[in-house]
C-alpha positions in Angstrom: -76.0 9.9 29.7 -74.2 9.6 26.4 -70.8 11.2 25.7 -69.1 11.4 22.3 -65.7 9.6 22.3 -63.0 10.2 19.7 -61.0 7.1 18.7 -57.4 6.9 19.8 -54.6 4.4 20.2 -55.7 4.0 23.9 -57.7 0.8 24.6 -60.5 0.8 27.1 -58.2 -1.1 29.5 -55.7 1.8 29.2 -58.3 4.5 29.9 -58.3 6.4 33.1 -60.8 5.7 36.0 -64.4 6.2 35.3 -65.8 9.7 36.1 -69.0 9.7 38.2 -72.1 11.0 36.5 -72.3 13.9 39.0 -68.9 15.1 37.8 -70.1 15.7 34.4 -71.6 19.2 34.2 -72.5 19.2 30.5 -74.0 16.7 28.1 -72.5 16.5 24.6 -75.1 15.6 22.1 -73.5 14.2 18.9 -74.5 15.7 15.7 -74.7 14.1 12.4 -71.1 14.8 11.5 -69.9 13.4 14.8 -71.8 10.3 14.3 -70.1 9.7 11.0 -66.6 10.2 12.4 -66.5 7.5 15.0 -68.4 5.1 17.2 -70.5 6.3 20.1 -69.6 4.8 23.5 -71.8 4.9 26.5 -70.9 6.2 29.8 -67.3 7.0 28.9 -65.3 10.0 30.3 -64.3 12.8 28.0 -60.6 12.4 28.9 -58.0 9.5 29.1 -54.5 8.8 30.1 -51.8 8.8 27.4 -50.2 5.5 26.4 -46.7 4.5 27.6 -43.8 5.9 25.6 -42.2 3.7 22.9 -39.0 1.9 23.8 -35.8 3.7 22.9 -35.0 1.3 20.1 -38.3 1.7 18.3 -39.1 5.4 18.6 -38.6 7.8 15.7 -35.6 10.0 15.0 -37.1 12.9 16.8 -37.9 10.8 19.9 -34.3 9.4 20.0 -32.8 12.8 19.8 -35.1 13.9 22.7 -34.1 10.9 24.7 -30.4 11.5 24.0 -30.7 15.1 25.1 -32.5 13.9 28.3 -29.7 11.4 28.9 -27.0 14.0 28.4 -28.8 16.4 30.7 -28.8 13.7 33.3 -25.1 12.9 32.7 -25.7 9.5 31.1 -23.8 8.6 27.9 -25.7 7.5 24.8 -26.6 3.8 24.9 -25.0 3.4 21.5 -21.7 4.8 22.9 -22.0 2.5 25.9 -22.4 -0.6 23.6 -19.4 0.4 21.5 -17.3 1.0 24.6 -18.4 -2.4 25.9 -17.5 -4.2 22.7 -14.1 -2.4 22.5 -13.3 -3.4 26.1 -14.0 -7.0 25.3 -11.7 -6.9 22.3 -9.0 -5.0 24.2 -8.9 -7.7 26.8 -9.3 -10.7 24.7 -8.3 -9.7 21.1 -9.4 -12.2 18.5 -10.6 -14.7 21.2 -13.9 -12.8 21.4 -14.6 -13.6 17.7 -13.1 -17.0 17.8 -15.5 -17.9 20.6 -18.4 -16.9 18.3 -17.1 -19.3 15.7 -16.2 -22.1 18.2 -19.7 -22.2 19.8 -21.6 -21.9 16.5 -19.6 -23.7 13.8 -19.1 -27.4 13.3 -17.7 -28.7 10.0 -20.7 -30.1 8.2 -23.1 -28.4 10.6 -23.8 -31.6 12.5 -24.1 -31.5 16.3 -21.6 -33.4 18.4 -22.6 -36.7 19.9 -24.6 -36.3 23.1 -25.5 -32.7 22.3 -28.7 -31.2 21.0 -27.3 -27.9 20.0 -27.6 -27.2 16.3 -24.5 -25.7 14.9 -23.9 -24.6 11.3 -21.2 -25.2 8.8 -18.3 -22.8 8.2 -19.8 -21.9 4.9 -23.2 -21.2 6.3 -21.7 -19.1 9.1 -19.6 -17.2 6.6 -22.7 -16.4 4.5 -24.4 -15.0 7.6 -21.3 -13.0 8.6 -20.7 -11.7 5.1 -17.1 -13.1 4.9 -15.3 -16.0 3.4 -15.4 -19.6 4.8 -11.6 -19.5 4.8 -11.6 -16.7 7.3 -14.0 -18.5 9.5 -11.9 -21.6 9.4 -8.8 -19.7 10.4 -10.6 -18.7 13.6 -11.8 -22.2 14.0 -8.3 -23.7 13.7 -6.9 -21.1 16.1 -9.4 -22.1 18.7 -8.7 -25.8 18.0 -5.0 -25.4 18.7 -5.6 -23.4 21.8 -8.1 -26.1 23.0 -5.4 -28.7 22.5 -3.1 -26.7 24.7 -5.8 -26.4 27.4 -6.3 -22.6 27.1 -10.0 -22.8 26.0 -12.7 -25.4 26.1 -13.1 -28.0 23.4 -15.8 -27.4 20.7 -17.9 -30.2 22.0 -18.7 -28.6 25.3 -19.7 -25.2 23.8 -23.2 -24.4 22.7 -24.4 -21.4 20.7 -24.7 -18.2 22.8 -22.5 -19.5 25.7 -19.8 -17.3 27.2 -16.7 -18.6 28.7 -13.5 -17.1 30.2 -11.1 -16.2 27.4 -7.3 -15.9 27.4 -5.5 -12.6 27.2 -5.2 -10.8 23.9 -1.4 -11.2 23.7 -1.8 -14.9 23.4 -4.0 -14.7 20.3 -1.2 -14.0 17.8 0.5 -17.3 18.8 -2.5 -19.3 17.5 -4.0 -17.3 14.7 -2.7 -16.5 11.3 -4.6 -14.2 9.0 -2.8 -15.4 5.9 -3.8 -18.5 3.9 -0.1 -19.3 3.3 0.7 -19.7 6.9 0.0 -23.4 6.9 2.2 -24.1 3.9 5.9 -25.1 4.2 6.8 -21.7 2.9 4.5 -20.0 5.3 5.9 -22.0 8.2 9.4 -21.0 7.3 8.5 -17.4 7.1 6.7 -17.5 10.4 9.7 -19.2 12.1 12.1 -16.6 10.9 9.7 -13.8 11.8 9.6 -15.1 15.4 13.3 -15.4 15.5 13.6 -11.8 14.4 11.1 -10.8 17.1 8.2 -9.7 14.9 4.7 -11.0 14.4 4.5 -13.8 11.8 1.4 -12.2 10.3 3.4 -9.1 9.3 6.0 -11.1 7.5 3.4 -13.3 5.8 1.6 -10.2 4.6 4.7 -8.8 3.1 5.6 -12.1 1.4 2.1 -12.2 -0.2 2.4 -8.7 -1.6 5.8 -8.4 -3.4 4.6 -5.3 -5.3 4.2 -3.5 -2.0 7.6 -4.6 -0.9 9.1 -3.3 -4.2 7.4 0.0 -3.7 8.7 0.4 -0.2 12.2 -0.5 -1.3 12.1 2.0 -4.2 10.7 4.8 -2.0 12.4 4.4 1.3 16.2 4.2 1.9 15.7 2.5 5.2 13.7 -0.3 3.7 16.2 -0.6 0.8 19.0 -1.0 3.4 17.1 -3.7 5.3 16.4 -5.5 2.0 20.1 -5.3 1.0 21.2 -6.8 4.4 18.6 -9.6 4.1 19.8 -10.5 0.6 23.4 -10.6 1.6 22.5 -12.9 4.6 20.5 -15.2 2.3 23.1 -15.4 -0.4 25.6 -16.8 2.1 23.5 -20.0 2.2 21.9 -19.8 -1.3 24.5 -20.4 -4.1 21.7 -20.2 -6.7 20.9 -16.7 -5.6 24.6 -15.7 -5.6 24.8 -16.8 -9.2 21.6 -14.8 -10.2 22.8 -11.7 -8.4 26.3 -11.9 -10.1 24.7 -12.4 -13.5 22.4 -9.5 -13.0 25.2 -7.2 -11.9 27.4 -8.3 -14.8 24.7 -7.5 -17.3 24.3 -4.0 -15.9 27.0 -1.6 -17.0 26.9 0.8 -14.1 26.7 -1.9 -11.5 29.6 -3.8 -13.1 31.8 -0.7 -12.9 30.8 -0.1 -9.3 31.5 -3.7 -8.3 34.9 -3.5 -10.0 35.7 -0.3 -8.2 34.7 -1.7 -4.9 36.6 -4.9 -5.5 39.7 -2.9 -6.2 39.3 -0.9 -3.0 38.7 -4.1 -1.0 41.9 -5.7 -2.4 43.9 -2.6 -1.4 42.4 -2.6 2.1 43.1 -6.3 2.4 46.7 -5.7 1.4 47.1 -3.1 4.3 45.2 -5.3 6.7 47.4 -8.3 5.9 50.5 -6.4 6.9 48.9 -5.3 10.2 47.5 -8.7 11.2 50.3 -11.0 9.9 53.3 -8.6 10.2 54.5 -9.6 6.7 54.8 -7.7 3.4 54.6 -8.9 -0.2 57.2 -7.4 -2.5 56.5 -6.4 -6.1 58.1 -9.6 -7.3 55.8 -11.7 -5.1 58.2 -12.4 -2.2 56.8 -12.6 1.3 59.1 -11.2 4.0 58.8 -9.8 7.5 57.6 -6.2 7.6 59.9 -3.6 9.2 58.4 -2.0 12.5 58.0 1.5 11.0 56.1 0.1 7.9 53.8 -2.0 10.1 53.0 1.1 12.3 52.2 3.1 9.2 49.9 0.4 8.0 48.1 0.3 11.4 47.5 4.1 11.2 45.9 3.9 7.8 43.9 0.8 8.7 42.4 2.6 11.8 41.3 5.5 9.6 39.6 3.1 7.2 37.8 1.2 10.0 36.4 4.5 11.3 34.7 5.3 8.0 30.9 5.2 8.1 29.0 2.9 5.7 27.8 6.0 3.8 31.4 7.3 3.2 33.3 6.4 0.1 36.2 4.1 1.0 37.8 4.0 -2.5 39.8 7.2 -2.1 41.0 6.3 1.4 41.9 2.8 0.4 44.0 4.1 -2.6 45.8 6.5 -0.3 46.6 3.8 2.2 47.7 1.4 -0.5 50.0 3.9 -2.2 51.6 4.9 1.1 52.2 1.4 2.3 53.4 0.3 -1.2 56.0 3.1 -1.2 57.3 2.0 2.1 57.6 -1.6 0.9 59.6 -0.5 -2.1 61.8 1.6 0.2 62.3 -1.4 2.5 63.4 -3.5 -0.5 65.9 -1.0 -1.7 67.4 -0.5 1.7 68.1 -4.2 2.2 70.9 -5.3 -0.2 70.2 -9.0 0.0 66.5 -8.5 -0.4 67.1 -6.1 -3.4 69.2 -8.8 -5.2 66.7 -11.5 -4.6 63.9 -9.2 -5.7 65.6 -8.5 -9.1 66.5 -12.1 -9.6 62.8 -13.0 -9.0 61.6 -10.4 -11.5 64.1 -11.7 -14.1 62.9 -15.3 -13.7 59.3 -14.2 -13.9 59.9 -12.3 -17.1 61.9 -15.2 -18.6 59.2 -17.6 -17.8 56.5 -15.4 -19.4 58.6 -14.9 -22.6 59.3 -18.7 -22.9 55.7 -19.5 -22.5 54.7 -17.0 -25.2 57.3 -18.3 -27.6 56.3 -21.9 -27.1 52.7 -21.0 -28.0 53.7 -19.8 -31.4 52.4 -22.2 -34.1 54.8 -22.2 -37.0 52.5 -24.3 -39.2 50.0 -21.5 -39.4 52.8 -18.9 -40.1 54.1 -20.9 -43.1 50.8 -20.6 -44.8 50.8 -18.1 -47.7 47.9 -16.2 -46.5 49.3 -15.7 -43.0 53.0 -14.9 -43.6 54.1 -11.3 -43.5 57.7 -9.8 -44.0 57.7 -8.0 -40.7 57.2 -11.3 -38.8 60.7 -12.4 -39.9 62.1 -9.0 -39.0 60.7 -9.1 -35.5 62.0 -12.6 -34.9 65.4 -11.6 -36.0 65.3 -8.6 -33.6 64.2 -10.9 -30.8 67.1 -13.3 -31.7 69.6 -10.4 -31.4 68.1 -9.4 -28.0 68.3 -12.9 -26.7 71.9 -13.2 -28.0 72.8 -10.0 -26.2 71.1 -11.2 -23.0 73.0 -14.5 -23.2 76.4 -12.7 -23.7 75.7 -10.5 -20.7 74.9 -13.4 -18.5 78.0 -15.3 -19.6 80.2 -12.3 -18.8 78.5 -11.9 -15.4 79.1 -15.6 -14.6 82.8 -15.4 -15.4 83.4 -12.3 -13.2 81.4 -13.6 -10.2 
């Protein structure tokens, strides 16, 4: 008996079991059209089993969606999600070691296998081309693994072969060996890394900031907290960097507003220092420049003002408080001088000597040769000198009278 068979993807081996001739109740005689559409097979059943479903990774979009729906109905997560979760778990436990292992077992500079091994490794350049990144990045992972291997944390390159998995250190250890910045191996980079570790931060963060000064400038301009941190860092650095001190002083002197602000702050600092010196040393400096013991009441008043100054926040303006403290203490100093006869006499004597020395120095600096020139001489010069001569004569006469009566 002959049965028409329509071609399908199913091969004869995949067809269902043969149907006995007695089970066939009707013969199908092919017509001309049927003969043109496909081959005629003898003694084949008119039905067959479907082929096995395609694997999940090769089926079409519609099939994948149906499979996902079926998995969700069965309470199973999507295999893609499972793979992502697995990869995340590996990275969470090992950090960069998971990627460093891929480099360590696949890369050998020059691409030559180690002695005694048959495993073909590739160069960092070839690996980078396959990975779509730079050879420098690959070598940073390579060097991190190399340093860890020297410390005995991971196996040496020579014992690793492509595709091999080994036990990896914890993720927290990774940052001690890896630096994502090219400058980390330079003298400058090593200095930055050392200071970063001393400050308790990751070296990679400090190196990133150092390599992007424009970003640092933007953060300082936009954020008061960053500006304050930068100010403190500059002050600390200037203590050990005379060249930076000079540059900062020159920059301030060339900026009018900053120059005024510095002068104002310097004045306030001098006044606070005057009050502090009385409290700490117990001595006062008189207007004439004498240094004597401070009376108890004056010292107590100075302590009161100094405590108020020390309680000011950094954001508060100290200039006004410093001026008030200075004026109060200065008034008490003048009062103490006037109430002490011996101190008062000595103070006036000191002032007189100071004025006499200044006048003598000024007169000695007069150059008569220039004055005698015709273009320089003026009539009022002679008049002023004559008036000065009369004042000096009066002063001499007064001193002579005082000396005869004493």
